[in-house]
C-alpha positions as CSV (number, residue, x, y, z in Angstrom):
1,M,97.8,118.1,101.2
2,K,101.2,116.3,100.9
3,I,101.1,113.7,98.1
4,G,103.7,111.0,97.4
5,F,104.0,109.9,93.8
6,F,105.7,106.5,93.4
7,T,106.6,105.8,89.8
8,D,108.8,103.3,87.8
9,S,109.5,105.9,85.1
10,F,110.4,109.6,85.4
11,R,112.5,112.2,83.6
12,P,114.8,112.2,81.8
13,Y,113.0,109.2,80.4
14,T,110.2,110.4,78.1
15,S,106.7,108.7,78.0
16,G,103.1,109.5,78.5
17,V,103.4,108.4,82.1
18,V,106.2,110.8,82.8
19,R,104.2,113.6,81.0
20,S,101.2,112.8,83.2
21,I,103.2,112.9,86.4
22,E,104.8,116.2,85.4
23,T,101.5,117.8,84.5
24,F,99.6,116.8,87.7
25,S,102.7,117.7,89.8
26,R,102.7,121.2,88.4
27,E,99.0,121.8,88.5
28,L,98.5,120.3,92.0
29,T,101.4,122.5,93.2
30,N,99.7,125.5,91.7
31,L,96.6,124.6,93.8
32,G,98.7,124.8,96.9
33,H,99.5,121.1,97.5
34,E,103.0,119.6,97.9
35,I,104.1,116.8,95.6
36,Y,107.0,114.4,96.3
37,V,108.2,112.0,93.6
38,F,109.9,108.7,94.4
39,A,111.5,107.5,91.1
40,P,114.3,105.5,89.6
41,K,117.7,107.0,89.1
42,Y,119.1,107.4,85.6
43,P,122.7,107.9,84.6
44,D,121.9,111.5,83.4
45,S,119.3,112.4,86.1
46,V,120.1,115.5,88.2
47,P,119.1,116.3,91.7
48,E,115.7,118.0,91.9
49,P,113.7,119.5,94.8
50,R,111.1,117.0,96.2
51,V,112.3,114.2,93.9
52,F,113.9,111.1,95.6
53,R,115.8,108.7,93.5
54,F,116.3,104.9,94.0
55,I,119.4,103.0,92.8
56,S,118.5,101.5,89.5
57,I,119.8,99.1,86.8
58,P,119.3,99.2,83.0
59,S,116.3,97.2,81.8
60,P,117.5,94.2,79.8
61,T,114.7,94.7,77.1
62,N,114.9,98.5,76.9
63,Q,118.3,100.2,77.5
64,D,116.7,103.6,77.7
65,F,114.7,102.5,80.7
66,T,116.1,101.8,84.2
67,L,114.6,99.4,86.9
68,A,114.6,100.8,90.4
69,I,115.7,98.5,93.2
70,P,112.6,98.9,95.5
71,F,114.5,99.1,98.8
72,S,115.7,102.0,100.9
73,L,116.6,102.2,104.5
74,Q,115.7,105.9,104.4
75,L,112.2,105.6,102.9
76,R,110.3,105.2,106.2
77,Y,112.1,108.1,107.9
78,T,111.9,110.3,104.8
79,A,108.2,109.7,104.2
80,R,107.3,110.3,107.9
81,R,109.4,113.4,108.0
82,L,107.5,114.7,104.9
83,G,104.2,113.9,106.6
84,L,102.5,112.4,103.5
85,D,98.7,112.4,103.4
86,V,98.2,110.3,100.3
87,I,100.2,107.8,98.4
88,H,99.6,107.8,94.6
89,V,101.3,105.0,92.7
90,H,101.8,105.0,88.9
91,S,102.7,101.4,88.4
92,P,101.8,98.0,89.9
93,F,105.4,97.0,89.9
94,L,108.7,97.8,91.7
95,L,108.3,101.3,93.2
96,G,104.5,101.1,92.9
97,R,104.5,98.1,95.2
98,L,106.9,99.8,97.5
99,G,104.6,102.8,97.7
100,A,101.6,100.5,98.3
101,R,103.4,98.7,101.1
102,Y,104.2,102.0,102.8
103,A,100.6,103.2,102.5
104,R,99.3,100.0,104.1
105,Q,101.8,100.1,106.9
106,N,100.9,103.7,107.8
107,N,97.2,103.5,107.1
108,L,97.4,106.1,104.3
109,P,95.0,106.4,101.4
110,L,96.3,104.5,98.3
111,V,95.6,105.7,94.8
112,C,96.7,104.0,91.6
113,T,96.6,105.4,88.1
114,Y,96.2,102.7,85.4
115,H,98.4,104.3,82.8
116,T,99.2,101.4,80.7
117,L,97.6,98.3,79.1
118,Y,100.4,96.2,80.4
119,D,99.4,93.0,78.7
120,Q,99.9,94.8,75.4
121,Y,103.6,95.4,76.2
122,I,104.7,91.7,76.6
123,H,107.3,92.2,73.8
124,Y,109.4,93.6,76.6
125,V,109.0,90.5,78.7
126,P,111.7,87.9,77.9
127,I,109.5,84.8,78.8
128,G,106.6,83.0,77.2
129,K,104.2,85.5,75.7
130,N,100.9,83.8,76.4
131,L,101.9,83.0,79.9
132,S,103.1,86.5,80.4
133,K,99.7,88.0,79.4
134,V,97.9,85.8,81.9
135,I,100.3,86.6,84.7
136,I,100.4,90.4,84.0
137,R,96.6,90.6,83.9
138,K,96.4,88.9,87.3
139,I,99.1,91.0,88.8
140,T,97.5,94.3,87.7
141,R,94.0,93.2,88.7
142,D,95.1,92.1,92.2
143,F,97.2,95.3,92.6
144,C,94.2,97.5,91.7
145,N,92.1,95.7,94.2
146,M,94.5,96.5,96.9
147,C,94.1,100.2,96.3
148,D,91.5,102.5,97.8
149,L,90.9,104.2,94.4
150,V,91.9,103.5,90.8
151,I,92.2,106.3,88.3
152,A,91.4,105.5,84.7
153,P,92.3,108.1,82.1
154,T,89.3,107.2,79.8
155,T,85.9,105.4,80.0
156,V,87.1,102.6,77.8
157,V,90.0,101.8,80.2
158,S,87.6,101.9,83.1
159,Q,85.5,99.3,81.4
160,V,88.6,97.2,80.7
161,L,89.4,97.2,84.4
162,V,85.9,96.2,85.4
163,N,85.8,93.5,82.8
164,G,89.1,92.3,84.1
165,G,87.9,91.8,87.7
166,V,88.7,95.1,89.4
167,S,86.2,95.7,92.1
168,Q,87.6,98.8,93.8
169,P,86.2,102.3,93.1
170,I,87.3,103.7,89.7
171,R,87.3,107.4,88.8
172,I,87.9,108.6,85.3
173,I,90.4,111.5,85.4
174,P,92.4,112.1,82.2
175,T,95.8,113.8,82.2
176,G,95.0,117.4,81.4
177,I,96.4,119.5,78.6
178,E,98.3,122.7,79.4
179,L,96.4,124.8,76.9
180,D,98.4,128.0,77.4
181,E,101.5,126.2,76.3
182,F,100.3,126.4,72.7
183,N,99.4,130.1,72.6
184,G,101.7,132.4,70.6
185,V,104.0,129.7,69.3
186,D,106.2,130.2,66.2
187,R,104.3,128.3,63.6
188,G,107.1,128.7,61.0
189,W,109.9,127.1,63.1
190,L,109.3,123.5,61.9
191,R,109.4,124.4,58.2
192,R,112.5,126.5,58.6
193,Q,114.3,124.0,60.8
194,Y,113.9,121.1,58.5
195,G,113.7,122.8,55.1
196,I,110.1,122.0,54.4
197,G,108.4,124.1,51.7
198,E,105.3,126.2,52.3
199,Q,103.3,124.2,49.8
200,E,104.1,120.9,51.4
201,K,101.7,119.3,53.9
202,I,103.2,118.2,57.1
203,L,102.0,115.0,58.8
204,L,103.2,114.9,62.4
205,H,103.7,112.0,64.9
206,V,105.0,112.6,68.4
207,G,105.9,109.5,70.5
208,R,108.5,106.8,71.3
209,M,110.0,104.8,68.5
210,S,108.8,101.5,69.9
211,T,106.8,98.5,68.8
212,E,103.6,99.4,70.6
213,K,103.3,102.6,68.7
214,N,102.6,100.7,65.5
215,L,104.9,102.9,63.4
216,G,105.3,100.2,60.7
217,L,101.6,100.7,59.8
218,L,102.0,104.4,59.8
219,L,105.0,104.3,57.4
220,K,103.2,101.9,55.0
221,S,100.1,104.2,55.1
222,F,102.3,107.3,54.4
223,A,103.8,105.5,51.4
224,R,100.3,105.2,50.0
225,V,99.6,108.9,50.8
226,Y,102.8,110.0,49.1
227,R,101.9,108.2,45.9
228,H,98.7,110.2,45.6
229,A,99.9,113.4,47.2
230,P,103.6,114.1,46.6
231,V,103.4,117.3,48.7
232,A,103.1,115.2,51.8
233,R,105.9,115.0,54.4
234,L,106.0,112.9,57.5
235,V,107.8,114.3,60.6
236,L,108.5,111.8,63.4
237,V,109.4,113.4,66.8
238,G,110.9,111.1,69.4
239,G,113.5,108.4,70.0
240,G,113.5,104.8,71.2
241,P,114.5,101.3,70.6
242,Q,113.0,101.0,67.1
243,S,114.7,104.2,65.7
244,E,117.4,102.4,63.7
245,T,114.9,99.8,62.3
246,L,112.5,102.6,61.3
247,H,115.2,104.4,59.5
248,E,116.0,101.3,57.5
249,I,112.3,100.7,56.6
250,V,112.1,104.3,55.3
251,A,115.3,103.9,53.3
252,S,113.9,100.6,51.8
253,M,110.8,102.5,50.7
254,D,112.9,105.2,49.1
255,L,111.2,107.8,51.3
256,S,114.3,109.2,53.2
257,R,113.7,112.7,51.8
258,Q,110.0,112.6,52.6
259,V,110.2,111.2,56.2
260,I,112.0,113.4,58.7
261,F,113.3,111.9,62.0
262,T,113.9,114.7,64.5
263,G,115.0,112.5,67.4
264,L,114.4,113.7,70.9
265,L,113.7,117.4,71.2
266,P,113.4,119.8,74.1
267,R,109.8,120.4,75.1
268,E,109.6,123.9,73.6
269,E,110.7,122.5,70.2
270,V,108.1,119.7,70.5
271,V,105.4,122.4,70.9
272,K,106.8,124.2,67.9
273,C,106.4,121.0,65.9
274,Y,102.8,120.7,66.9
275,A,102.2,124.4,65.9
276,G,103.9,124.0,62.5
277,A,102.2,120.9,61.3
278,D,99.0,120.4,59.2
279,L,97.8,117.1,60.5
280,F,98.5,114.7,63.4
281,V,98.7,111.0,62.6
282,F,98.6,108.2,65.1
283,A,98.5,104.4,64.6
284,S,99.0,103.0,68.1
285,V,96.4,100.6,69.4
286,T,97.7,100.4,73.0
287,E,97.1,103.9,74.4
288,T,95.1,104.2,77.6
289,Q,94.6,107.9,76.7
290,G,97.1,109.3,74.2
291,I,98.2,112.6,75.7
292,V,99.8,113.6,72.4
293,L,96.4,113.6,70.8
294,G,95.1,116.2,73.2
295,E,98.3,118.2,72.7
296,A,97.8,118.1,69.0
297,K,94.3,119.4,69.3
298,A,95.4,122.2,71.6
299,A,97.7,123.3,68.8
300,G,94.8,123.3,66.4
301,L,95.8,120.1,64.6
302,P,93.1,117.7,63.3
303,V,93.9,114.1,64.1
304,V,93.7,110.9,62.0
305,A,94.1,107.9,64.4
306,V,93.4,104.2,64.5
307,R,90.3,103.6,66.5
308,A,91.5,101.9,69.7
309,F,91.2,102.3,73.4
310,G,92.1,105.8,74.5
311,A,92.3,107.3,71.0
312,A,88.7,106.4,70.5
313,E,87.7,108.9,73.2
314,M,90.4,111.5,72.5
315,V,89.2,112.0,68.9
316,I,85.6,113.0,68.1
317,D,85.2,111.2,64.8
318,G,84.1,113.7,62.1
319,S,84.4,116.7,64.4
320,D,88.1,117.2,65.2
321,G,89.5,114.4,63.2
322,Y,88.9,110.8,62.0
323,L,89.1,107.4,63.6
324,T,90.0,104.5,61.2
325,E,90.3,100.8,61.1
326,P,93.9,99.6,61.6
327,T,94.7,99.1,57.9
328,E,96.9,100.9,55.5
329,E,94.0,101.7,53.2
330,A,91.8,103.1,55.9
331,L,94.5,105.3,57.5
332,A,95.9,106.6,54.2
333,G,92.4,107.3,52.9
334,R,91.4,109.6,55.8
335,I,94.8,111.3,55.7
336,L,94.4,112.1,52.0
337,Q,90.9,113.3,52.5
338,V,92.1,115.9,55.1
339,I,95.3,117.1,53.4
340,Q,93.6,117.5,50.0
341,D,90.7,119.6,51.3
342,D,91.9,122.8,53.0
343,G,88.3,123.8,53.9
344,L,87.7,120.5,55.7
345,R,91.1,120.7,57.5
346,L,90.4,124.2,58.8
347,R,87.0,123.2,60.1
348,L,88.4,120.2,61.9
349,S,91.2,122.4,63.3
350,A,88.7,124.9,64.7
351,S,86.8,122.1,66.4
352,A,90.0,120.6,67.8
353,R,90.8,123.8,69.6
354,E,87.3,124.1,71.0
355,N,86.8,120.4,72.0
356,V,90.1,120.2,73.9
357,K,89.1,123.0,76.3
358,Q,87.2,120.6,78.5
359,M,90.5,118.8,79.1
360,S,92.5,121.7,80.7
361,S,95.2,120.6,83.1
362,Q,93.8,122.9,85.8
363,A,90.4,121.2,85.7
364,C,91.8,117.7,85.7
365,A,94.1,118.5,88.6
366,S,91.2,119.9,90.6
367,R,89.3,116.7,90.1
368,M,92.3,114.7,91.3
369,A,92.6,116.9,94.4
370,D,88.9,116.4,95.2
371,A,89.4,112.6,94.9
372,Y,92.3,112.8,97.4
373,E,90.4,114.8,99.9
374,Q,87.4,112.4,99.8
375,L,89.8,109.5,100.4
376,I,91.4,111.3,103.4
377,L,88.0,111.9,105.0
378,E,86.9,108.3,104.4
379,K,90.2,106.9,105.8
380,G,89.7,109.1,108.9
381,R,86.2,107.8,109.4
382,Q,87.5,104.2,109.1
383,V,90.1,104.8,111.7
384,G,87.5,106.4,114.0
385,R,85.2,103.5,113.7
386,R,87.9,101.0,114.5
387,K,88.9,103.0,117.6
388,Q,85.2,103.0,118.8
389,A,84.9,99.3,118.2
């Protein structure tokens, strides 16, 4: 099959959506399919095979992000030349809508992955917040109902869609984890790189430095942890619009030596961070899946996360980590429980490695390919019935 991915975010931008697209692209290609990506152009993006870039402008609310101008005189010619069989859009906006329009015009199956709880991101929308929520919910619902199939990464997100009025078929297919990536990794790199002692316990967070990640709560919880366990260190991997603010918060707490900001790292170094930590910590309440939680488990890290949406399905409470209420006391309490009991931490670690096996990237890509094939067959039947009529 030849599949066209239309997305409003792609590398060099970093996000769970980008990670999902990269993972599915790689695994579907390994299965013998051809993936073509239609994405925004960034100032530092470079030409890549099978990636088509649209002229873009910087987002007024997030300077790291660019907004594609969803117009191209070459799109129709290019897409027909490629002979696309399926259009898979990864956003209900801009390039997602462009992809949907092309699919309708050419009678191609249209798939949409609901990656993001968009109404939880209204802090990026420079208009009335309550009005924005209502509008965004209607836009996303109506868009999903235009598609032949909606992909939800977790059961809880599927239920959110149904409750919100989505009536089209929904399949639950998470972004898979590339398990082999975490085999044979240098587990001492993180400590050597940042001068962390062998007796210190490393709490790790990987993700964008942005409001929706709820890092303020994580920092307050860490301050409580540190008061009871001075061996604790917090490593924050990633960059984003809140980086400077978070540095200031850490300094005001007098924790600058205990909290390490790595900034953006190459993928191979991110994997080394996973491998070298003792516990993964996560406070976001807006994740549809939380790919980083699966990656942490693949590296053998127990997880302590706030119980919300995708995280509630990615962490098996009491088996490979703990889910908590979104309070400093609850989050800090579970973190302390794990780092102060090595036997417990090792048991959770073993379960994390075992439980994540069902989420291999190969298995998830096979499920996605099956979904495409079924849609192509159904679309063919529909065309046949219309011709007979």
